[in-house]
N, C-alpha and C positions, 0 to 999 in steps of 0.2 A: 530604229523605229520606236516612237513613244508608245507606252502601254496606257490604255484608257483606265482611269481611276474608277474604282468601284466604291460605292457609298452604302453605309448601313443606315436605313431609315429608322428614326426613333420618333414616336409621337411627341407632340409639344406639351410640356407640363403646364403651359400658360392657360390651357383650357381643360384642366383636370379638376374634378370634384371627388372628394374622398368620403367614402362611407364610414361614418364614425358613430353610429347609433348602437354600439355593442358594449358600452361602458357599464359596469355593474352599478346598481343603485343601492345606497345604504338602506337597511331594513327600517321600516317605519316612514319612509319618504315616498313621495309620488313622483314618478318620472315625468319630466316635462317633455312635451312634443318637440322634437328637433326642428330647427328652421328648415324650410323647404330647400332642397338642393337646387342650385341654379348655376348655369354656365354663363360666361360673359356673352354679351350681345354679338350677333353676326349681321353682316350686310347681306341683302339678297344675292349679290353678285359673288359673295365668298363661297368657296368650297374648302372647308376646314375640318381638321380632326379635333374631336372632343373626346374626353375620357371620363370613365367612372372607375375609380380604384376600390376594390372590395377586399383588400388585404386584412382589414379588421375582422371580417367575417371568416377568414381562413386561419386566423392565429391558432397555433397549437395543432394544426392539421397539415403537417408537412406533406407535400406531394399532392394535396388537393389543389385544384385550379379550375378555371373556366372551361366548361365543355360545350355549352350552348348559350346563345344570346338571341332573345326575341325582343323586337322593338315595335311599339305602336305609337304613332304621332297623332296628337289632337290639337287643333282641328286639322282635318284633311278633306280632300275632295275637290278643292279648287286647283286649277292648273298651276298657279304660282305658289302653292303651299310648300312648306319645308319638306325636303326629300332626304331619305337616307340612301346615300350612294353606295356605302359598303360598311361592313363591320368586321372586326377581328379582335383577337385577344393577344395581349402581351403580358404573360405571367398573370398577376392578379388584377390587371387593368384591361377593361373592355374599351376598345377604341372604335369610335363612330365617325364616319365622314358624312357631313351634312351639306346640302346645297339648297339654293332657292330660299323661299319664304316671303311672306307678305309683310311689308313695312308696318310697324305698329302692333304686330301680333306677338303674343307670348305663347309659344308652343309648349305643350306638355309632352315630354318624351317618356313614355312608360317603358321601363326596361325590366325584363325578366331574365335572370342569369341562372343557368343550371351548372352545378359543379361536378367534378369527376366522382365525388363520393355520394352524390344524390341530393345535395342541398339545393334549394331554390331560393333565390333572393329576388325581390321585386321592389323597385324604387321608381319614383317619378322625378324627373329633372326638368326644370324650366329652361327654355332657350328663347330669349327675346330676339326679335329681328327688328333692326333699326337701320335707317339710312345713314351709313357711315362714310360713303364715298363722296357724296355731294354735300358740301357745307354752304349754307346760305349766309351771306354777309348781312349785317344790319342795313336798314333802309337808308340810314344817314352816311353810308360809306362813300368815299370819294371814288369816282369812276372816270375812265377815259371816254373820249367821244365814241369809241366802239363798244362801250359797256363793260370793259375789263375793270376789275376792282384794283385800286392802287393800295399797295401794302407797304409797311415799314420793313426794316432790315430783318425782322423776326417773323415776317409773314402775316402779321396782324393787319386787318384793314384799317386804313386811316379814315377817321370819322370827321365829317363836316361839323364845325362848331364845337369840336372837342379840344 
């Protein structure tokens, strides 16, 4: 009788942002504000894992790790707004599962992380929501009698007059 295979789940590094604002600044210079942290866009129908890696904040403190995670999403209040389905920690990486969201909205995900040694890190990460599942073809696309778009061998719409 065959044995069912078990799998180890690992978060996807494709949607990981890394905390890197802990570099020393030479004396006599002014530190520039880092660019806002941002995850790749999601579709409202997606439920995906997104990550925030804080290993730079834990350097030199072996044994320190994430003990608490608090998340606030702005804007919120509408039924279709971005939702946090769950959160967990994987070593120095906070993992968030997000669903829903309004098309055209850039959500601000405010994250506060507490560590085992008592440190608290607070960062905002931007998460844009875009329509990624439905692609509209140009008006000049060749269509069949039923309205289906005719494409070439690569899936590109064939344009009338092109």
